[in-house]
C-alpha positions in Angstrom: -8.7 3.4 -4.1 -10.9 4.9 -6.8 -14.4 6.4 -6.9 -16.6 5.1 -9.7 -19.8 6.4 -11.0 -22.0 5.2 -13.8 -19.7 7.2 -16.1 -16.7 5.5 -14.6 -15.4 8.9 -13.3 -12.5 8.4 -10.9 -10.9 10.6 -8.3 -8.0 10.1 -6.0 -8.4 8.3 -2.7 -7.7 11.5 -0.7 -10.8 13.1 -2.3 -12.9 10.7 -0.3 -13.9 12.7 2.8 -15.1 11.4 6.2 -18.1 13.7 6.3 -19.1 17.1 5.2 -18.7 18.7 8.6 -15.9 20.0 10.8 -17.4 18.1 13.7 -16.0 14.8 12.2 -12.3 14.4 12.9 -12.1 10.6 13.3 -13.9 7.4 12.6 -15.5 7.3 16.0 -16.5 11.0 15.8 -18.2 10.1 12.5 -20.2 7.2 14.2 -21.3 9.5 17.0 -22.2 12.2 14.4 -24.4 9.9 12.4 -26.2 8.5 15.4 -26.8 11.9 16.9 -28.1 13.4 13.7 -30.3 10.4 13.0 -28.6 9.6 9.7 -28.4 6.2 8.2 -25.8 3.8 9.7 -24.7 1.0 7.5 -24.7 -2.3 9.5 -24.8 -4.9 6.7 -22.5 -5.3 3.7 -23.2 -8.2 1.3 -20.3 -10.2 -0.1 -21.2 -11.2 -3.6 -20.1 -14.8 -3.3 -21.0 -18.1 -1.7 -17.3 -19.1 -1.2 -17.0 -19.9 2.6 -13.3 -19.1 2.7 -13.9 -15.6 1.3 -16.8 -15.1 3.7 -14.7 -16.0 6.7 -11.9 -13.8 5.5 -14.1 -10.7 5.2 -15.9 -11.4 8.5 -12.5 -11.5 10.2 -11.5 -8.3 8.5 -14.5 -6.3 9.8 -14.7 -7.8 13.3 -13.7 -4.5 14.9 -16.2 -2.4 13.0 -20.0 -1.9 13.5 -20.9 -3.8 10.4 -21.8 -7.4 9.5 -20.8 -9.3 6.4 -23.6 -11.4 4.8 -23.2 -13.6 1.8 -25.4 -14.3 -1.2 -26.5 -17.5 0.5 -28.2 -15.5 3.3 -30.8 -14.1 0.9 -32.0 -17.0 -1.1 -31.8 -17.3 -5.0 -30.5 -14.2 -6.7 -30.3 -13.8 -10.5 -26.9 -14.5 -11.8 -24.7 -11.6 -12.9 -23.2 -12.1 -16.4 -19.5 -11.3 -16.2 -18.9 -10.0 -19.7 -16.6 -7.0 -18.8 -13.4 -6.3 -20.6 -11.4 -5.8 -17.5 -11.2 -7.1 -13.9 -12.5 -3.8 -12.7 -15.5 -4.0 -15.0 -16.5 -7.4 -13.7 -15.9 -6.6 -10.1 -18.0 -3.4 -10.3 -20.7 -5.1 -12.3 -21.1 -7.9 -9.7 -21.0 -5.5 -6.8 -23.6 -3.2 -8.4 -25.8 -6.1 -9.5 -25.9 -7.4 -6.0 -26.4 -4.0 -4.3 -29.3 -3.1 -6.6 -31.2 -6.4 -6.1 -30.8 -6.5 -2.3 -30.8 -2.7 -1.7 -27.6 -3.0 0.4 -24.0 -2.1 -0.2 -22.1 -5.0 -1.7 -18.5 -6.1 -2.2 -17.3 -8.2 -5.2 -14.0 -9.2 -6.6 -12.6 -10.3 -9.9 -9.1 -11.7 -10.5 -7.0 -13.6 -12.9 -3.7 -14.2 -14.6 -2.1 -12.0 -17.2 0.8 -13.5 -19.2 3.0 -11.0 -21.1 4.0 -13.4 -24.0 0.3 -14.1 -24.6 -0.7 -10.4 -24.8 -2.2 -10.4 -21.4 -4.2 -13.6 -21.8 -6.0 -15.3 -20.2 -7.0 -12.2 -18.3 -10.7 -12.0 -17.5 -11.1 -15.4 -19.1 -8.7 -17.1 -16.6 -11.4 -19.3 -15.1 -12.6 -20.5 -18.5 -9.4 -20.4 -20.5 -9.8 -23.9 -21.7 -13.5 -23.7 -22.1 -16.7 -22.8 -20.2 -16.6 -26.1 -18.2 -12.8 -26.2 -17.8 -11.2 -27.4 -14.6 -8.0 -26.0 -13.1 -6.1 -28.9 -14.6 -7.5 -28.1 -18.0 -6.5 -24.5 -17.8 -3.0 -25.3 -16.6 -2.6 -27.8 -19.4 -3.6 -25.2 -22.0 -1.3 -22.6 -20.4 1.7 -25.0 -20.7 1.0 -25.7 -24.3 0.6 -22.0 -25.2 3.9 -21.2 -23.4 6.0 -24.0 -25.1 9.2 -22.5 -26.4 8.5 -19.0 -25.0 11.5 -17.3 -23.5 9.5 -14.4 -22.0 7.6 -16.0 -19.1 6.7 -12.9 -17.2 3.2 -13.0 -15.7 1.1 -11.2 -13.0 -1.9 -12.1 -11.0 -4.3 -9.2 -10.8 -7.2 -8.6 -8.3 -9.8 -5.9 -8.1 -12.3 -5.4 -5.2 -15.3 -3.2 -5.7 -17.7 -1.9 -3.1 -20.9 -0.5 -4.5 -24.1 1.1 -3.3 -27.5 0.6 -5.0 -27.4 3.9 -6.8 -24.1 3.2 -8.5 -21.1 4.9 -6.8 -18.3 2.5 -5.8 -14.8 2.2 -4.4 -12.2 0.0 -5.9 -9.1 -1.6 -4.5 -6.4 -3.3 -6.6 -3.7 -5.8 -5.9 -1.0 -7.2 -8.2 1.7 -9.9 -7.8 4.4 -10.5 -10.4 6.1 -13.7 -11.2 6.9 -16.1 -14.0 5.3 -19.1 -15.6 7.0 -22.5 -14.9 7.6 -25.1 -17.6 5.8 -27.7 -15.4 3.6 -27.8 -12.3 5.3 -27.4 -9.0 3.5 -27.9 -5.6 0.2 -29.3 -4.6 -1.5 -26.6 -2.6 -3.6 -23.6 -3.9 -5.8 -23.6 -6.9 -6.1 -22.3 -10.4 -2.8 -21.5 -11.9 -0.9 -21.6 -8.6 1.2 -24.7 -9.6 2.6 -22.8 -12.6 3.1 -19.4 -11.0 6.6 -19.0 -9.6 7.2 -16.2 -7.1 10.9 -15.4 -7.1 11.2 -13.5 -3.8 10.3 -16.7 -1.9 11.8 -19.1 -4.5 8.5 -21.1 -4.7 5.4 -21.5 -6.8 2.2 -20.3 -5.3 1.2 -24.0 -4.9 4.1 -24.5 -2.5 3.2 -21.6 -0.2 1.1 -22.0 3.0 -2.1 -20.0 3.1 -0.8 -17.4 5.6 2.4 -17.0 3.6 0.5 -16.7 0.3 -1.9 -14.1 1.6 0.9 -11.8 2.5 2.2 -11.5 -1.0 -0.7 -12.5 -3.3 -2.7 -10.1 -5.5 -5.8 -10.7 -3.5 -4.0 -10.4 -0.2 -2.6 -7.0 -1.2 -6.0 -5.7 -2.3 -7.6 -6.9 1.0 -4.8 -5.4 3.0 -5.4 -2.0 1.3 -9.1 -2.3 2.0 -8.5 -3.3 5.6 -6.2 -0.4 6.2 -8.9 2.1 5.1 -12.1 0.3 6.2 -12.9 2.9 8.7 -13.1 5.5 5.9 -15.1 3.1 3.8 -17.8 2.7 6.4 -18.2 6.4 6.7 -18.2 6.8 2.9 -21.0 4.2 2.7 -23.0 6.1 5.4 -22.7 9.3 3.4 -23.8 7.7 0.1 -26.7 5.8 1.7 -27.8 8.9 3.6 -27.8 10.9 0.3 -30.0 8.1 -1.3 -32.5 8.0 1.6 -35.8 9.5 0.4 -37.0 12.6 2.2 -39.7 12.1 4.9 -43.2 13.2 3.7 -44.0 16.8 4.6 -47.3 16.8 6.5 -47.0 20.4 7.7 -50.0 21.6 5.6 -52.3 19.3 7.5 -51.2 20.4 11.0 -54.0 22.8 11.6 -56.8 20.7 10.0 -59.8 20.0 12.1 -60.4 16.3 11.8 -63.4 16.2 14.2 -65.9 16.8 11.5 
């Protein structure tokens, strides 16, 4: 997990602290601390997607925490974020920050794709539109097969980056990677995207031949989510810290306390 500022400064995950006080020794101590001190408590996190499967997945992930996952569809029309970053991390962060700024709430976004070694890392961030802006999964797979004709090196990897941002800019990122090889023809009928072409050797199947539960245990996105899930208690406290720092100070009315307003 990495910390990102506007300058893309990163620090190690163990540099993220629960709270700047010795009173806070656990997640639940942190919750009590924030409530007792009257600090901001995050209770809504926006998932920058309208994908119902992703929404359910995240809602299940946070069910034991005092937060609620909302989707873009819960807030009406929102200006589209142009994904023009050079890396998955760039795009995930851009989408998360874009959503957080517009709605004034912490937001989660992800970006993922396929990187093929023989193609210099392509299609990469262009995975969804490899065969053109309006390309279908079938179009992209067909182009991939043509590009890989005669290639002996068929190593590839799915990459996923999750970014959680607050409106002022700081963010946390989680990454997942799954290595495999590109098949010479489609194999399997499940999944989506490049799944029929991505062969996962440890299970001896393509991603399109795996059940959803089986795939989530080994996939790039499943790994990123598992890492996030394992530290979500710390994430909630980190969000509370950031949002408390951003909260504007209350107006100081002390100079008017002794005024006589009867006149």
